[in-house]
Phi, psi and omega in degrees: 000127176281124185270127174278108184299333178298338184264003185266072183301133180303329184287345183101002175269100181295118187293338181298338179250013178279133180298324180295313178299311182297321178296322177292308182303320184266000186050046183270095184292328178296312179296321178300320178295317177299313181294324177300320177293322179295315186272340182304129180069004180255345180237151178305131177078015185258013184300325182246029184297131178244160179303326180295333180278348179276081183216127180202140178251017178114147186307320185259013183280339187085358179232072184255169179263175187321298185299315184284337183299323181252033187292119179291331179292314177300314179301318180298312180301316180296317178300325181274356181077023180259151169288329182186179181299336179297345179257003187255127179284354178268000179288137352278139183253186180297328177298321179286314180302327182265013182301134191285349182240121187300316182296316180298319178298317177301318179294317180302314183294331177277318192281319185299312178298327179292317178298321178296324183286317190250349180090169188298311186297309180294320178301312180297319178297320179294320179295317178299315182291326183300320190267067173223145181295128179291342180276310186240352179085001180299137176294140182233168176258157176302136178087355181296126179277340183216155173280129181283348180271314185243357178069016177289138174287134181229154173216086187260354185277000000 
């Protein structure tokens, strides 16, 4: 699998399964509207979040959305000369402990040690494979509570 480095978020949240990235990639206005509702008032500076602002091409692309644009975790990794938290002996640190979204924090705590263990390519492939409905096989986004194709309840994080 050729790994898109833009999707290799330092925090361990693989951008390829992020709803914001997928909505941007697919120009899915319905998903952008849903995500604007999910994130509104839950992230710093999101009080007036609109679907048009839900646009991101991956953490390392240089074209990120509001929350990811000012990410302290990414800045920390870059300052330390790391590709990500998987290379840091201080993981998990206060930046991870204080992450504002519970599901994402849960994924970070699972994902970072795995990336350190198996490397970027296998880690990215595992993250891609993980986010599919066990009932119908439909691709899902990180944090999805239900499959939009068959309506099955899922907990893949």
